[in-house]
N, C-alpha and C positions, 0 to 999 in steps of 0.2 A: 415346413423343413427344406431345406435344398436335399434333392433328388443327386444332385452331381453334376458336375463341372465337363463341361462338352469341349471346350476350349484347352488343348495340352501342345505345345510346341508349334501353334497354331493348324492343328487337325481338330476335327470333331471327334469324340468320343464318348461316348454313353458311359458312363459310372456304376455301376449297377452295386447302389450300398443299400445295406439292410435296410427297413424301414421302420421305422422307431416311433414309438405312440408317446406322445405329451404327456396322456391323462394316465390317472392308476385305473386299471379295470378289478373290480369287486369282486370277491370269491362267488363263485356261481352256487347258485342254491338249491337246494332239492332237484331231482328231474321231476318230482311231483308235483311240483306251483308250475311247470313249464308242460305249454301246450303246444304243440305244432298241425297245423291244419295248410292242407292244399285249395286256395278257393276257384273254382272255376267256370263262376261267372258274374257278368257286370255287375250284377244287384249286391255281389259280396266285398264287391270292391268297392262299392259306393257305400256300404254298412259303417267300412273301415277308414274310412276319408278321413274324420279327424287324426286319430292313430298313427295312421299313413302321416300326414302333415304334421305331425309333431314330430314325431321320430325323424324325419328326411332333415328337418330344423335343427335338429341336434346331434345328427348324423356328421361326422368329418368326412372329408373329401370332393373328389368330384362324383357327384351323386344326381345332377339335373338330368339325367337319362331314366333313373330310378325315382324319380319326383313324381308325385301323385298326377301332376299335371301333364306333363310329359305323357304317362302310361293311359291318362284317359282322352286327352287329344289321340293319341295313337289309336286306341279301340274304338272311337267314335269312327275317325276314319276307315281302321281294317275292316268294321264289323258291318260297314255299311256296302263293302265289296264282299263277302264272304263270313262264313263263321272263322274263327277264333280260338283254338284249343288251350285255352287260358289256365296256365298253374304257377298263380301266387303263393310261392312259401312264406309263412306268418308263425312267429313263435312270441309265445306269450306267456307272461309271467306274472302272476297274481291278476289278470285281467290286462293289463298292461303290455302294447306291443314293443317288444325288444330287437326283433329281427324280422327281418323282410327281403323277399329275391324275386322279384317279378321277372316268372319262366312263360312260355310258352311250347307247346307240341309244334313242330313241324314237320311234313314229310317231307324227304328230299331222295331221291331215284330209290323211292321204294321203300328208302329205310325211315324210322320215327326219330326224330332229333330234339331231344329236349335244350331250349336254345334261350336267351335273351326274350322278354317277352316284345319288345319293339322292334327287333330285329327286322331287316336289315339296316334301319335307321338312327339307329343308337349307334354310337361314335364309343361310347365305353360300358361294359359290363360291370357290376359292383354290386355288394348289401349292403343294406341302412343296419345298422348295428346302433343298440343306444350306448349312451357315453359309458354308463353301467356295466354292460355286459361284455362278456370274450367273444370275439369273433369267431375264432375257431371252436368254441364251445357251442353257438348259436347253431355254426353249421352241421357240426356232429348230429345234433339234434334233428337237423333237417333231412340229413342223407338218407337212416329209412325210408322215408316218404319217398324222395327223388328216385330211390332204386325201385318201389313198386309203381311207379305211375304209369309205366305201360312204352316209355321208348326205348330204342336201340343204344343208345349212347345220348352223354352229356356234352352238351358244347357251351363254354362259357366262353365269349369272343373278348377279344381287346380289354382284358383285364390290366389294371393297371398299378407296375411294382409297390405302390404308395398306398392303393388301395384297401380299404379294412376285405375284400373279397379274397384278396391274395390272402394276406394273412391270415384267412380261413382254409384254403382249399391248399397252402403250402403244404408240398406233401403228401397231398392226398389225392389230386385230381393232376395227372401230368398236364407240363406244357407238351403242344403239337403246333406244329409248324414254323414259320418264320417269326425272327422277334423284330417289334416295330420301335419306336419311342415316339413320345409327345413333346415337343418343346414347350417353353411353358418359362415366363417372367413374375419373379415372386413381388409383386407391384409393391406390397405393402411393408418389403422391407427398406424402402429409399423414401426421403421424405417428400421429394418432387419428381417430376419427368428429368427437370437439369441435371438432380443429382445421380440420377443413373443413365442420363446421357454420358455423363465422363466415363463410366465405367465401358462404354463400347471404343472397340478396338479406334485408336486416331487415322487408322488409315481406312477403316468403314466410314465414321463420322464424312470423311474427307472426300471419300465417293461420293456419297449420298449429297453432301451439300454442293459436289460440283454436277451433279446428275439434275438435281432440282434447279441451279443455276443457269444451265443450257436448257432446259425448258423454259424459263423464266424469260430467256431473250425472245420469245416470241409470243407468252401469253402468261400470267401471272397461274400461282400454282396454288390452289386453295383445296381444303379439307372440308367435309361437311358429315354432321351424322344427323339421324334421326330415329325415334322410335315408333314413330307410326307417319300416316299419308304416303305421298307420291313417292318421296325419295325411299323410303322403305320398301314398296311394293316393287320399283324401277330397280334397284340392287338387287332384289331376290331375282326379278325377272333375269338381269344382263348376268348374274354370277350362275344364273343356274345352264340357262343356255351357253355360255361360254365354257361351262366344265366339261358339260355335252360333248360338244364341239371340240374342246381339246383331248379327252378322253381319245375321240373316236381319230383323230388325227393321231394320236401318240400309240394306237393299236391298243388302246390300257381296256380294262375293265371293271366294273363297280358292279357290289352286290345293289345297293340302293338305286344305280339308276338302269338296272336291269329291273325293275323292278316298276310296270309300268302305272305304277299307282303315285309313284312317287312326287310327280310332280303335281300331283293331286293334293299332297300332304304337306309340303312347303308351303302351297298357296293359302293354309291356314294363317302363317302367321305372319301376314300383309294385316292381318288385324289383328293385334297384339292382345288388343284389350277383349278379345274372346277368347283366347286360350287361356288366360291366366299365366302365362310364360312371357318375362320379358324379352322384348324381342328390340335387338339396334343394328341397323346400318350404318354401313362409313364408303365415304367416295370421296375416290384424289379426282380431281378437275383439272385440267390445262385447259383455260380459258372457260369457256360453256361448254366442253366435251370431258364426260367423266372417260378416264384412261386405268384406274383399280376401282374395283369395289370389294367387299365385304361385309358379310351380314352374320350374327350370331346371335347367342343368348345370357343374359345376366341371370345367376340365381345362387346366392348365398356367398355373394362377394367374389364370384369368378366370373370371368367372362371366356367364354365358350366360341371361337372362331369356327363358326358350322359351317362356312361356303365361300368361298373367293374368287373373283378371277380380274384380268387385266387387257385394253385392248392390247392387241397382237401389235400395230403400228409403232408401238411405243416401246417395243422389246428393249431396245437398245438402251432406254433410259431407265430400267429394272424400275418399272413401277408398281410389282409386288414390295420390294424391299422397301421404297418410299413410303408406300401406303402404312406397312407394318409402323412405321416409326411415327406417323402420324396418328396411328389407331392406338397406341401404346401412351401416346402423349394426352389423348382423350381418357385413356383408362383413367389416369393418375386425377384428372380434373374429376371423372365421374367415382372418385373412393374406390376404385376395384380393388381387390386383393391380391388376386392372382388371373394374370391372361394367360390362358390357356390356348396353345396354337392348335392341338390335337396331332392326331395322326394324319397324315405322313411324315417322317421325319425329315422334309424336303431342306435343302441347303438354304434355302432364300431366308429360310424362317429364323436360321442361327446368325442371322445379317443383326438381329438384336434382342435373340435371347441364347443366356449361356448356359441353361440347365436345359433336361429332359429327362423323364422318368422313363424306362423299359415298361413297353407294353404287349403281353403275350395274349396269346390264344392258350385255353388248358379243354383237355376233352378225357371222357372217363368212357371206356364201354361199359355199357350196361345190359346185353346181348350178346351170345356169340356171334351174329352177323353184326353188333354193332363192334367187338374186336376185330373181325376180320377187316371191316372198312375203315378203322383205324389205321389197323398195321399196314394195309395193302393201298389205300389211295390217301389217305390225310396225311398220312408219316412217310411215304415213300414215292407214290405215282405221282401227288399234286406236285410239291414241291419239284420233283424233278420237270414235269414237264413245264411248270411257269420257271424255271432257271430254262429250257429249251428255247419256250415260246419268247421269250423277254430279251433271248442271247440274240434274235432275229434283228436285223436291219426293219428301220421305223416303216417304211413301208410296206415292208414285206407283212410285217407284224399286224398294221391296220388291215390290211385287205384280208388276212388269215380270221382277224375278231370278225372281221364284217361279213364274212362267209359263213362262220359258227354262231354268230349270236339271233337271234330271232329279233323281224322287225318289230317295236315297239308300238304298240296303240298309240 
């Protein structure tokens, strides 16, 4: 369904419409038939693999980052670098898995935080729920276990407004911090790219056509994509290095890029056949020179745009905007149902996306220390510090982050 139109009188505006579910939820059975468990070992996770896979295939929404393969790849990576306090909550009904929330406990400035299992590498937090189960009822069954895990607070990062998890925690786990949005294109609503292309503003189409024509005076503009081989590896390398350099120039930071093992994690996806996750790379070329790259994942009919970059030399030609159009055209050819450009809600993404879904963090204190942290830091000091720092000139901000951030290994 549509989450809301983002173009009103030429301006971008997120419309926060209530999420609606197309499926009918069955009445909950007696509590005695439901069993809640907290899995803490890799062996336990492997034991429920079949049920986990069946549930993710049945679950609605953007659940790649809660899929078995994504979580298993993360654990293979993370456990090779040290211990992980796994806390995967499951609800079974008559032996059948009906709910799953993959979490882990992490230390943050002396506090124990219960958060997404694959943080900081996951882009969304969600819960897998069977089609005949009620998300809120499933979470209510998990809640007593969550309270006894021993964490100071529960942090559910980047929860989509249309997610099962949002429906489950609405009114239970408070919103914390600032709101973002994930632009997307509901590809399946149009028969082909040409039909969709006609819905894009005529001025935008003209600007993109002119930018391409200017480039083609010197060399042809071509678009390539691959699911394996040299192109996939090259796009991953270029986009990672480009994003890292861009963050430094802008004086910005990213939790994933602050993790010294992130580059090692993304290396895994150069060999998609080994991860079980369908990985795809796109590259826009001007002659023989790549000028824009993007790579991501295909899962349950959705394309997740995981990482992108472009050649600064071509900045005036808007290579990122040009590239998104070519990627969308490929998404139509690939039979993708939804092209998810994910957070942040960068303006260039709205060249092609008319819609976005709000994305928020949710935090619930579980101890007095957690309540103090949530009140003083997460909801007051941190947002204030961000506003002050991001208001600084780019050069000053970059120098400040360089001085404060530790050198990566």
